[in-house]
C-alpha angles and dihedrals in degrees: 000000000000117000118197110209103173136022123199131221112303090007089272095133134031130196108212145161138205133169093357095307125107124218141189113215127196122207108234100177140306108003094331126120133177127204113249099169140020139174146074116347099268095047096048091043092052087051091048091049093048093050094046090046088055091044089052092047090052089053091052090046089061091046093254126132112234121223112262118264122197094207092067121093096236093050099045107286117218135178 
């Protein structure tokens, strides 16, 4: 069973786990997702954080304000 524990701004990325493995899923349209990272908790979490930081930078580059994410350092990283 797949368990989503955190969703990023815009629902672009999801941090999930299943069977003792952690995943980063990326929304690719409709109800479809693709796996963009997998591994033990610290490895998958680092991938999630890097992707969300880039996603936030993209928002700021367009003059938009991204939704807060508690997994990011400026916003109180946890994990």
